[in-house]
N, C-alpha and C positions, 0 to 999 in steps of 0.2 A: 635830544639826549635821553637815554633810558632813565626812567623814574627810579628804579632800584639803585642804579649807580649814583644818581643824584642824592638819594637818601643816605647811602653809605658815606658819600663825601661830607654831607651835612653832619652826620653823626661823628665824623672824624674831625669836625671843626671848621669845615669849609663854608663860611658864611656867604660867599659869592654864589654857591649852588642854591642856597635858600632864597637869595634875592632873585635868582632865575625862576624858581618855583613861584615866588610871589608875583613876579611880572606875568607869568604864565596864567595864573589863576585868580588874580586880584579882581578883574572885571567880573568874572563869573560869581565870585563870592559877593561882590557888591550888588549885583543884580538879584541874587537870592535874598540878601539882607534887605534890599529895598522892597521885595515882595512881601516880607513880613512886617517890617518896621514902618514903611511908607514915608519916613522922614530921612532925608539924606544924612543929617548929622548923626542920627542913631545908627543908620546903616554903616556909615564909615567907622563908628566906634565898634560895631559888631565885627567888621572885617579886621580891624586892628587887633582886637582881643582874640579873635579866632586864629590869626596867624601867630600870635604870641603863644597861644595854647598849643597850636600844632607844633611849633618849634620846641616848646618845653616837653611835649609828650611824644615826640617823634620816635624815641627809643621804644615806645609801647606800640607803635604802628606795626600790625601783624602782616600787612600786605596781602590780606585776603581779598581786598578790593583795590581799586586804583587810589592813588594819593588824592586825586581830585574828588572822588566819591567820599573818602574819609574826611577831607577838608570841608566839603560842603555839608556833611553831617555836623561837624563842629560849628560851622557858620549857622546852620539852621537852629541848633540847640541854643547857641548864644543869642541869636535874634529873638527866639521865643522868650529867653530869660530877660533880655532888655525890654521887650515889648510888655511883658507882665509887670515889670517894675514901672514902666511908663504909665500903663493903665492904672496901676495902684496909685501912682502920684496924681494922675488926672482925676481919679475918683475922689481922692482926698480933697482936691481943689473944688470939685463940684459940690461936695457936701458942705463946704464953707461958703458957697455962693448964696447971697441973700435972696436973690430972685428965683433961685432954684432952676435956672436955665442951663441947659447943656449945649455945649458947642462942639460940633464935630468938625475936626480939621482933616483935610485930605490933601496930601502933597503928591505930586507926580514926579518921578525921577527927572532930574535936569540933565538929560542926555543930549548930546549934540548930534542929532540925526537929521539928515538932509531931506529924506523923503517924508512927505506928509502922512502917508499911510502908517509908517512906523510910529509916528507921534500919536496917532489915534489908537494904535494897538497898545502902546505903553500906557496911555490914559485909561483905556478900557481895562487893562489888566490891573491897574491901580485901583479901579473901582470895584473889583471883585473881592470876595471875602479872602481871608488869609490863605486857607487851604487851596482854593482854586487858583489864586495868584501864584502860589509857590509851585503847584503841580505844573501849570502852564509854562512857567519860567524854566523849571528843570527839564521838562520834556521837550519843549520847542526851542527855547533860546539857548539852553545849555546842551541840548541834544543828547540827554541821558536816556538810556533805555528804560523800559518799565522796571526791569530788575534793579538797575542802578538807582532809579528814582525811589524805589521801595527801600533800598538800603540807606539812602540819605535820610529819608523821612521816618524810617523804622516802621513802615506799614507792610502789609502783605502785598504781593503783586496784584491780586484780585481787587484789593481795596484801592490801589493806585489806578487800576483800570476804571473802576466805578467813579472815582473822584475826577479822573481825566475826562470821562464822558460828561459828567455834570458840569465841569469847568468849561468845556467846549460849548455846551448848550447855553450856559449863562453868559459866556463871552459873546456869543452870537446875539443874544437878546440885548445885552448892554451896548454892544457895538452898533446895532441897528437903531437904537434910541438916541445915539449921539448925533 
């Protein structure tokens, strides 16, 4: 179904059309959120908040890009916001620790994938830094173009290319060490 038509229906009060968009883009949104947050609970919260924000702000959507690109930008911004709040909370906990020890927690997405190679790829991406993880997810898993990836992240296309190059290089290094 045409995105513009769906958006018009949603703006006219057709909630079934919004459910259709949700089913269409929820997995993409969750994968992006997992790239940033690393914890499934936080990523799910990000996706829920993002879809609520998208629904509430749909009348402001200018359709200069696809709905998916616009939504993923909302997801990315919300994930960064949640992640910053989480890091602040963790930092406060660490300052109260008597031993002064820091614990680094890393969680890998709990996806049900049958092929072992996909599991290694997901684990490898989870071990990369936030920018690299996000770039690889958007470009390879979401199959966004350089231009669309730049729009989602708010970077220039040349910056996306540089980050993508670095992410590929680091991915290879981390993958080979596993």
